[in-house]
KEKE-3310 file (N, C-alpha, C; in steps of 0.2 Angstrom, whole numbers, plus 5000, padded with zeros to 4 digits):
npx = (4404:4415:4416:4423:4420:4417:4424:4418:4425:4424:4416:4429:4445:4456:4469:4486:4498:4513:4530:4537:4548:4557:4567:4558:4545:4528:4525:4520:4509:4508:4496:4493:4481:4477:4464:4452:4439:4429:4432:4446:4441:4428:4429:4436:4426:4416:4423:4424:4411:4408:4417:4420:4428:4436:4436:4449:4456:4471:4476:4468:4467:4471:4467:4464:4458:4455:4457:4449:4441:4452:4463:4472:4468:4472:4468:4472:4476:4487:4499:4513:4514:4502:4503:4511:4516:4522:4532:4538:4552:4559:4553:4555:4550:4543:4528:4512:4499:4486:4488:4492:4481:4472:4479:4478:4464:4463:4470:4464:4456:4465:4474:4476:4468:4473:4472:4478:4482:4486:4500:4495:4491:4493:4482:4472:4470:4460:4450:4454:4448:4435:4435:4438:4426:4418:4423:4420:4406:4405:4408:4421:4433:4441:4452:4465:4474:4476:4475:4488:4496:4499:4487:4490:4493:4500:4510:4518:4529:4534:4551:4565:4576:4589:4594:4603:4606:4593:4586:4593:4590:4576:4576:4582:4573:4562:4566:4569:4556:4549:4545:4535:4526:4523:4516:4505:4499:4497:4487:4486:4483:4488:4487:4488:4500:4509:4510:4517:4530:4547:4556:4569:4585:4592:4606:4609:4601:4608:4620:4616:4610:4621:4630:4640:4636:4636:4634:4641:4633:4636:4640:4628:4620:4627:4627:4613:4609:4617:4611:4597:4593:4581:4564:4555:4552:4546:4548:4553:4567:4573:4567:4570:4584:4588:4585:4594:4607:4608:4617:4624:4615:4609:4619:4620:4607:4601:4589:4578:4562:4559:4558:4565:4561:4560:4555:4549:4545:4533:4527:4523:4509:4493:4479:4461:4449:4437:4431:4418:4421:4434:4448:4461:4468:4473:4485:4492:4494:4503:4514:4517:4521:4533:4541:4540:4548:4560:4563:4566:4580:4586:4577:4577:4590:4590:4581:4588:4599:4592:4588:4600:4603:4603:4590:4581:4569:4558:4562:4558:4544:4541:4550:4547:4533)
npy = (4025:4022:4023:4030:4047:4059:4075:4089:4104:4120:4136:4146:4155:4154:4142:4144:4136:4128:4132:4123:4109:4102:4087:4082:4072:4077:4089:4088:4094:4096:4101:4111:4116:4126:4128:4134:4129:4116:4099:4088:4076:4078:4086:4077:4067:4075:4078:4065:4062:4071:4069:4056:4041:4033:4035:4035:4033:4039:4044:4053:4065:4065:4061:4050:4051:4039:4034:4044:4055:4063:4055:4050:4059:4069:4075:4084:4090:4103:4101:4095:4088:4082:4071:4059:4047:4049:4059:4056:4053:4065:4075:4087:4083:4068:4061:4052:4043:4045:4057:4065:4066:4072:4085:4089:4091:4102:4112:4114:4125:4135:4130:4127:4116:4105:4102:4090:4088:4076:4075:4082:4084:4100:4103:4099:4106:4115:4107:4107:4118:4114:4104:4113:4120:4110:4108:4121:4121:4112:4120:4126:4139:4155:4168:4171:4173:4169:4174:4170:4167:4164:4157:4144:4142:4131:4126:4112:4110:4100:4099:4101:4091:4087:4098:4110:4123:4128:4127:4136:4148:4148:4151:4163:4171:4171:4178:4190:4194:4194:4205:4211:4200:4198:4210:4208:4196:4200:4209:4222:4223:4225:4216:4204:4205:4205:4192:4185:4174:4178:4187:4183:4187:4203:4203:4190:4189:4199:4192:4180:4187:4192:4194:4184:4172:4156:4143:4127:4112:4110:4123:4130:4124:4127:4142:4144:4139:4146:4158:4156:4147:4139:4133:4143:4152:4161:4154:4139:4130:4120:4106:4102:4104:4095:4083:4082:4082:4075:4073:4085:4095:4091:4091:4105:4108:4099:4096:4102:4103:4095:4085:4075:4080:4082:4095:4112:4121:4131:4143:4155:4160:4164:4156:4158:4151:4154:4163:4164:4166:4163:4156:4145:4149:4162:4163:4152:4156:4166:4160:4153:4164:4167:4155:4157:4169:4164:4155:4163:4168:4181:4190:4188:4191:4204:4209:4206:4215:4227:4226:4227:4240:4258:4262:4256:4255:4250:4238:4225:4225:4233:4228:4214:4212)
npz = (4460:4453:4439:4425:4420:4407:4408:4404:4397:4405:4401:4396:4395:4382:4381:4379:4368:4372:4367:4353:4356:4348:4346:4356:4365:4366:4379:4396:4409:4426:4439:4453:4465:4478:4491:4502:4514:4511:4519:4515:4513:4509:4498:4489:4487:4481:4469:4464:4462:4451:4442:4440:4446:4460:4478:4488:4504:4511:4523:4537:4532:4518:4502:4488:4472:4462:4445:4439:4426:4423:4426:4440:4454:4468:4484:4498:4515:4516:4524:4532:4544:4546:4538:4543:4539:4527:4528:4540:4543:4540:4548:4561:4573:4579:4576:4579:4570:4575:4583:4572:4564:4573:4575:4562:4561:4570:4564:4552:4549:4546:4538:4521:4509:4496:4479:4468:4452:4440:4428:4412:4395:4387:4380:4387:4399:4401:4407:4420:4425:4426:4436:4446:4446:4451:4464:4469:4469:4480:4490:4491:4494:4494:4489:4482:4493:4511:4528:4532:4521:4503:4493:4484:4466:4456:4443:4436:4424:4411:4409:4398:4402:4398:4391:4394:4390:4386:4398:4406:4398:4400:4414:4414:4406:4414:4425:4420:4417:4429:4437:4430:4430:4443:4446:4439:4444:4457:4455:4459:4472:4489:4499:4492:4486:4496:4500:4490:4484:4487:4476:4463:4468:4464:4462:4458:4446:4438:4436:4429:4418:4411:4396:4393:4400:4401:4408:4414:4420:4433:4437:4435:4444:4456:4456:4456:4468:4477:4477:4479:4490:4493:4491:4490:4479:4464:4452:4455:4454:4461:4461:4448:4447:4457:4451:4442:4448:4462:4473:4473:4476:4488:4496:4499:4503:4514:4520:4514:4508:4495:4480:4468:4452:4435:4430:4427:4440:4442:4453:4456:4453:4461:4468:4465:4470:4475:4467:4455:4442:4439:4431:4427:4416:4412:4421:4416:4403:4405:4409:4397:4390:4396:4392:4378:4376:4381:4370:4360:4355:4350:4355:4368:4372:4369:4378:4390:4388:4389:4402:4409:4406:4407:4410:4422:4427:4419:4412:4408:4406:4394:4385:4384:4381)
capx = (4408:4421:4416:4426:4415:4420:4424:4418:4428:4419:4418:4435:4449:4460:4476:4491:4502:4520:4534:4539:4555:4559:4562:4556:4538:4523:4526:4514:4509:4504:4493:4491:4477:4475:4458:4449:4432:4427:4438:4449:4437:4422:4432:4437:4419:4413:4427:4422:4404:4407:4423:4421:4433:4435:4439:4453:4459:4478:4475:4462:4467:4473:4463:4465:4452:4458:4453:4444:4442:4458:4468:4472:4468:4473:4466:4475:4478:4494:4502:4517:4513:4496:4504:4518:4518:4526:4537:4541:4559:4561:4550:4559:4546:4539:4521:4509:4493:4481:4490:4492:4474:4470:4482:4475:4458:4464:4473:4461:4453:4470:4479:4472:4468:4477:4470:4484:4480:4492:4502:4490:4493:4491:4475:4467:4471:4453:4447:4455:4443:4429:4436:4437:4418:4415:4425:4416:4400:4406:4410:4428:4433:4448:4453:4472:4478:4473:4479:4494:4500:4496:4483:4495:4491:4507:4511:4524:4529:4540:4557:4570:4582:4595:4595:4605:4605:4586:4585:4596:4586:4570:4577:4583:4567:4557:4569:4567:4548:4546:4542:4528:4522:4521:4511:4498:4497:4494:4480:4486:4481:4494:4486:4490:4507:4514:4511:4520:4536:4552:4559:4576:4589:4595:4613:4608:4599:4613:4624:4613:4609:4627:4631:4644:4634:4634:4637:4640:4628:4638:4640:4621:4617:4630:4624:4606:4609:4620:4606:4591:4593:4574:4559:4551:4553:4541:4550:4557:4571:4576:4566:4574:4591:4589:4584:4600:4613:4605:4622:4626:4609:4608:4625:4619:4600:4600:4583:4573:4556:4559:4558:4568:4557:4562:4550:4549:4540:4530:4523:4521:4502:4488:4472:4455:4443:4430:4428:4415:4423:4441:4451:4468:4471:4478:4491:4495:4497:4509:4520:4519:4525:4540:4544:4541:4554:4566:4564:4568:4587:4587:4573:4580:4597:4588:4578:4594:4603:4588:4588:4606:4604:4602:4583:4580:4562:4553:4565:4555:4537:4540:4554:4544:4526)
capy = (4031:4019:4024:4037:4051:4065:4082:4094:4110:4126:4142:4149:4158:4149:4140:4145:4131:4129:4132:4116:4108:4096:4081:4079:4071:4082:4090:4087:4099:4095:4107:4110:4122:4127:4131:4133:4127:4109:4095:4085:4070:4080:4088:4071:4065:4080:4077:4058:4062:4074:4067:4049:4038:4030:4039:4030:4037:4038:4045:4056:4072:4064:4056:4050:4049:4034:4033:4049:4056:4066:4051:4049:4065:4069:4080:4083:4095:4105:4101:4089:4084:4078:4065:4057:4041:4051:4063:4055:4053:4072:4080:4088:4080:4062:4061:4046:4044:4048:4064:4069:4067:4078:4091:4091:4094:4108:4117:4114:4131:4140:4127:4126:4110:4106:4098:4089:4085:4073:4078:4082:4088:4107:4104:4096:4110:4118:4103:4108:4123:4110:4102:4119:4121:4104:4110:4127:4118:4109:4125:4128:4146:4158:4173:4173:4172:4169:4178:4167:4166:4164:4151:4143:4139:4129:4122:4108:4109:4095:4102:4097:4090:4086:4104:4115:4130:4129:4128:4143:4153:4149:4154:4171:4174:4172:4183:4197:4195:4193:4211:4212:4194:4199:4215:4205:4191:4203:4213:4229:4222:4224:4209:4198:4206:4204:4185:4182:4172:4183:4187:4181:4192:4206:4201:4183:4191:4202:4187:4176:4191:4194:4191:4178:4167:4150:4138:4120:4109:4111:4130:4132:4122:4131:4148:4145:4137:4151:4164:4153:4140:4138:4132:4149:4157:4161:4149:4135:4125:4114:4099:4100:4103:4089:4077:4082:4081:4074:4074:4092:4099:4089:4094:4112:4108:4092:4095:4106:4099:4094:4079:4076:4080:4086:4100:4119:4122:4138:4143:4162:4162:4163:4153:4161:4146:4157:4168:4160:4167:4162:4151:4145:4150:4168:4162:4147:4160:4170:4155:4152:4170:4166:4151:4160:4173:4160:4152:4168:4170:4188:4194:4187:4195:4211:4210:4206:4221:4232:4226:4229:4247:4264:4263:4250:4255:4247:4234:4219:4227:4235:4223:4207:4212)
capz = (4459:4450:4432:4422:4417:4404:4411:4399:4399:4406:4397:4399:4391:4378:4384:4374:4367:4373:4361:4352:4358:4344:4345:4362:4364:4369:4386:4400:4414:4432:4441:4460:4467:4485:4492:4509:4514:4513:4521:4510:4511:4506:4491:4485:4486:4476:4463:4461:4460:4445:4437:4441:4450:4467:4483:4492:4509:4513:4530:4539:4528:4512:4498:4481:4467:4457:4439:4437:4419:4422:4429:4448:4457:4475:4488:4505:4519:4515:4531:4532:4550:4545:4534:4545:4535:4521:4530:4547:4544:4539:4552:4567:4579:4577:4577:4577:4565:4579:4584:4566:4562:4578:4573:4555:4562:4574:4560:4546:4548:4544:4533:4515:4506:4489:4473:4464:4446:4437:4421:4407:4389:4387:4377:4392:4404:4402:4411:4427:4427:4427:4442:4451:4447:4456:4471:4471:4471:4486:4495:4490:4494:4493:4484:4481:4499:4517:4533:4533:4515:4497:4490:4478:4460:4454:4437:4435:4417:4409:4407:4394:4407:4394:4387:4399:4387:4387:4405:4407:4395:4404:4420:4413:4404:4420:4430:4417:4417:4435:4440:4427:4432:4450:4446:4436:4449:4463:4454:4462:4479:4493:4503:4488:4484:4502:4501:4484:4485:4486:4469:4462:4470:4459:4460:4454:4439:4435:4434:4423:4412:4408:4389:4392:4405:4398:4413:4414:4424:4440:4438:4435:4451:4461:4455:4458:4475:4481:4478:4480:4494:4495:4486:4490:4473:4459:4448:4459:4450:4465:4459:4442:4449:4461:4447:4438:4452:4469:4478:4474:4479:4495:4500:4501:4506:4516:4523:4511:4506:4488:4477:4461:4446:4429:4429:4429:4446:4442:4459:4457:4453:4466:4466:4467:4469:4477:4462:4450:4435:4439:4427:4427:4409:4412:4423:4412:4397:4407:4409:4390:4388:4398:4387:4371:4376:4381:4364:4355:4357:4349:4359:4375:4372:4369:4385:4395:4388:4392:4410:4412:4404:4412:4412:4426:4430:4415:4407:4405:4404:4387:4380:4384:4380)
cpx = (4415:4421:4420:4420:4419:4419:4424:4421:4423:4421:4424:4440:4453:4467:4481:4495:4509:4524:4536:4546:4557:4566:4559:4548:4534:4524:4520:4515:4505:4501:4491:4487:4475:4468:4456:4442:4431:4434:4440:4444:4431:4424:4433:4431:4416:4417:4425:4415:4403:4412:4424:4427:4431:4439:4443:4457:4466:4479:4469:4462:4470:4469:4464:4458:4455:4453:4448:4445:4448:4464:4467:4473:4470:4471:4469:4476:4485:4498:4506:4515:4507:4497:4511:4520:4522:4532:4540:4548:4562:4558:4554:4556:4542:4532:4517:4502:4488:4482:4490:4485:4471:4472:4479:4468:4458:4466:4469:4458:4458:4474:4474:4473:4471:4474:4476:4481:4486:4494:4497:4493:4490:4484:4470:4466:4464:4449:4448:4450:4437:4430:4435:4429:4415:4417:4421:4409:4399:4408:4417:4428:4440:4449:4461:4476:4473:4477:4486:4499:4496:4492:4487:4491:4498:4506:4518:4524:4535:4545:4562:4576:4589:4598:4597:4604:4598:4584:4587:4592:4579:4571:4578:4577:4562:4560:4568:4560:4545:4543:4535:4523:4519:4515:4504:4495:4493:4488:4480:4483:4487:4493:4488:4498:4512:4515:4514:4527:4541:4555:4566:4580:4592:4602:4613:4606:4604:4618:4622:4611:4615:4628:4634:4642:4631:4637:4636:4635:4630:4638:4633:4619:4620:4627:4617:4606:4611:4615:4599:4591:4586:4570:4555:4553:4547:4542:4555:4561:4574:4574:4570:4581:4593:4589:4591:4606:4611:4611:4624:4621:4609:4613:4624:4612:4598:4592:4577:4568:4555:4560:4561:4562:4559:4557:4552:4543:4538:4525:4522:4513:4498:4482:4467:4449:4437:4427:4425:4418:4431:4443:4458:4472:4475:4485:4495:4498:4503:4515:4522:4523:4532:4544:4545:4547:4560:4568:4566:4574:4588:4583:4575:4586:4595:4585:4583:4598:4599:4588:4594:4607:4602:4594:4580:4573:4557:4557:4561:4548:4537:4544:4551:4537:4525)
cpy = (4028:4020:4030:4041:4057:4071:4087:4101:4116:4131:4145:4152:4152:4148:4140:4139:4133:4129:4125:4115:4101:4093:4078:4077:4077:4083:4090:4093:4096:4101:4106:4117:4121:4130:4130:4131:4120:4105:4091:4079:4072:4083:4082:4068:4069:4079:4070:4058:4066:4072:4060:4047:4036:4033:4034:4034:4034:4039:4050:4063:4071:4059:4056:4048:4045:4034:4038:4050:4060:4062:4051:4056:4064:4075:4079:4090:4097:4106:4094:4085:4080:4072:4062:4051:4043:4054:4062:4056:4060:4077:4080:4084:4074:4063:4055:4048:4047:4056:4068:4070:4073:4084:4094:4095:4101:4113:4118:4121:4136:4137:4125:4118:4111:4100:4097:4085:4082:4076:4077:4086:4095:4107:4101:4101:4114:4114:4104:4113:4119:4107:4107:4121:4116:4106:4116:4125:4115:4113:4128:4136:4148:4162:4175:4172:4172:4174:4176:4166:4165:4157:4150:4140:4137:4125:4118:4106:4105:4100:4098:4096:4090:4093:4110:4122:4132:4131:4135:4149:4154:4153:4162:4174:4175:4177:4190:4199:4196:4199:4212:4206:4195:4204:4212:4200:4194:4208:4219:4229:4221:4217:4203:4199:4204:4196:4181:4179:4177:4182:4185:4187:4196:4204:4194:4185:4194:4197:4183:4180:4193:4190:4185:4172:4161:4144:4131:4118:4111:4119:4133:4131:4126:4138:4149:4144:4143:4157:4162:4147:4139:4137:4138:4154:4156:4155:4145:4130:4120:4107:4097:4099:4097:4083:4077:4080:4080:4076:4081:4096:4097:4091:4101:4112:4101:4091:4099:4101:4099:4087:4080:4075:4084:4090:4107:4120:4129:4139:4150:4163:4160:4161:4157:4157:4149:4162:4164:4161:4166:4156:4151:4147:4156:4167:4157:4151:4164:4166:4154:4158:4170:4161:4153:4165:4169:4156:4156:4171:4178:4192:4194:4191:4202:4213:4210:4212:4227:4232:4228:4237:4252:4264:4256:4249:4251:4242:4229:4220:4228:4230:4217:4207:4209)
cpz = (4455:4443:4430:4419:4413:4408:4406:4401:4400:4401:4400:4393:4387:4382:4379:4374:4369:4367:4359:4353:4354:4346:4351:4361:4367:4376:4390:4406:4420:4435:4449:4462:4474:4486:4500:4508:4516:4515:4514:4508:4507:4499:4487:4483:4480:4469:4460:4458:4453:4440:4436:4445:4457:4472:4487:4498:4510:4520:4531:4534:4521:4508:4491:4478:4461:4451:4437:4429:4418:4425:4437:4451:4465:4478:4495:4508:4518:4521:4532:4539:4550:4541:4536:4542:4529:4523:4537:4548:4543:4544:4559:4573:4576:4580:4575:4573:4569:4580:4578:4564:4567:4576:4566:4556:4565:4569:4553:4544:4545:4539:4527:4513:4499:4485:4469:4458:4442:4430:4416:4401:4390:4385:4382:4399:4406:4407:4418:4429:4429:4434:4448:4452:4452:4463:4474:4473:4478:4492:4496:4490:4493:4487:4484:4487:4505:4522:4533:4527:4509:4497:4484:4472:4457:4448:4437:4428:4415:4406:4403:4398:4404:4391:4392:4396:4388:4394:4408:4404:4398:4410:4419:4411:4410:4424:4427:4417:4423:4438:4437:4429:4439:4450:4444:4441:4455:4462:4457:4469:4484:4497:4499:4487:4490:4503:4495:4487:4484:4479:4469:4464:4464:4457:4456:4447:4435:4432:4428:4417:4408:4401:4389:4397:4401:4403:4411:4419:4432:4442:4439:4442:4456:4461:4458:4466:4480:4482:4480:4484:4497:4490:4485:4485:4468:4454:4452:4455:4454:4463:4453:4443:4453:4457:4443:4442:4460:4474:4479:4477:4486:4499:4503:4505:4508:4518:4520:4508:4499:4486:4470:4456:4441:4426:4430:4434:4446:4448:4461:4458:4460:4464:4469:4466:4471:4472:4456:4443:4434:4435:4428:4421:4409:4415:4419:4406:4399:4407:4402:4387:4390:4393:4380:4371:4377:4374:4359:4357:4356:4354:4367:4376:4373:4376:4390:4394:4390:4399:4413:4410:4409:4414:4415:4428:4426:4410:4404:4403:4397:4383:4379:4382:4373)
residu = (MET:GLY:SER:ARG:ARG:PRO:VAL:PRO:PRO:THR:GLU:SER:LEU:SER:PHE:HIS:PRO:LEU:PRO:ALA:LEU:SER:PRO:VAL:PRO:PRO:ARG:LEU:VAL:GLY:VAL:GLU:VAL:GLU:PHE:THR:GLY:PRO:SER:ALA:ARG:ARG:ALA:ALA:ARG:ALA:LEU:ALA:ALA:GLY:ALA:GLY:GLY:GLU:VAL:VAL:ALA:GLU:ASP:ALA:HIS:ALA:PHE:ALA:VAL:ARG:ARG:SER:ALA:LEU:GLY:ASP:LEU:ALA:VAL:GLU:LEU:ASP:LEU:ARG:TYR:ALA:HIS:PRO:GLN:ARG:HIS:GLY:MET:THR:LEU:PRO:VAL:ARG:ILE:GLY:PRO:LYS:ALA:ALA:ALA:GLY:LEU:GLY:TRP:LEU:LEU:SER:GLY:ALA:VAL:PRO:ARG:GLU:LEU:ILE:VAL:PRO:PRO:LEU:PRO:VAL:GLY:ARG:LEU:ALA:GLU:VAL:ASP:ARG:LEU:LEU:ASP:LEU:LEU:ARG:ALA:ALA:GLY:ALA:LYS:GLY:ARG:GLY:ALA:THR:LEU:PHE:GLY:SER:LEU:GLY:LEU:HIS:PHE:ASN:ILE:ASP:ALA:PRO:ALA:ALA:ASP:LEU:PRO:ARG:ILE:THR:ALA:VAL:MET:LEU:ALA:PHE:GLY:LEU:MET:GLU:ALA:ARG:LEU:ARG:ARG:GLU:VAL:ALA:ARG:GLY:GLN:ARG:ARG:LEU:GLU:ARG:HIS:LEU:PRO:PRO:PRO:TYR:PRO:PRO:ALA:PHE:LEU:ARG:ARG:ILE:ALA:ALA:PRO:GLY:TYR:ARG:PRO:ASP:GLN:ALA:GLY:LEU:ILE:ASP:ASP:TYR:LEU:ALA:ALA:ASN:PRO:THR:ARG:ASP:ARG:GLY:LEU:ASP:LEU:LEU:PRO:LEU:LEU:LEU:SER:LEU:ASP:PRO:GLU:ARG:VAL:ARG:ALA:ARG:LEU:PRO:TYR:GLU:LYS:ILE:ALA:PRO:ARG:PRO:VAL:PHE:HIS:TYR:ARG:LEU:PRO:GLN:ALA:HIS:PRO:GLY:ASP:PRO:GLY:TRP:SER:VAL:ALA:PRO:ASP:TRP:ASN:ARG:TRP:VAL:ALA:VAL:GLU:ARG:LEU:ALA:ALA:ASP:GLY:GLU:ARG:LEU:ALA:ALA:ALA:ALA:ARG:ALA:TRP:GLN:GLY:PRO:ASP:ARG:LEU:SER:PRO:ALA:GLY:GLU:ALA:LEU:SER)
# end
């Protein structure tokens, strides 16, 4: 299982390209997909069998697939207490390896597993669908949510960390489009809608949609943290802001489970690995629509004016389509 094997893309929808951000190098995208069903060990073995690589155990519930066709993959139980060697210093209760393993087995019926795909060029995102085929063949299940929360599909998109106006524009574009995105992700199903992360607060959106809103770095961080002191948002900017100013962010959120990463953490989508026809392409393309709006200053300003206008029921849906 140590050899690399090509992972041919499955029949899937097209993956739209990101807007060019000259002169930065091509941007990469990491992907995280939650699923239920097989253990992390079994899932890792299935990935190695189909995509190549060597399975390496980190603990009883976390496995790497080293040197696969898509690089180093990871599969793990999405539970911090199952991995005390990583999170021991930040956990309210200390727990040893044996207890962590037992707790993981006890909760594995309720807590999803997570596939973590390293940053890839957009042109290779279709290969993520092939990995999902491998997991599905190994018994992976899930259709958007469990009884306890969403099954997450997260994209970690390289962000232009040195381009504050661009970051601000992407944040605004997402806020203006969020109502429409939430409707599309929930598919008209209340069981899916109720597990979506809370939206940006209206007062925050009013502030960043104001025509004269051009904050410096400290102002942007302070405004975001005041309204969104949590990673539980559809577009989570905490990793990006932490990479810009760790002291400022940690002063407000000393214990939040975040790591500094210069990425847009798009975590609104829900995973449907139990659906044989499911592809990550539609959710990826929704994100690209956000970035395209952010890159078009005139259209973004018009959308912000529409959102602030008297017709507040359908601002983004029509203006941003």
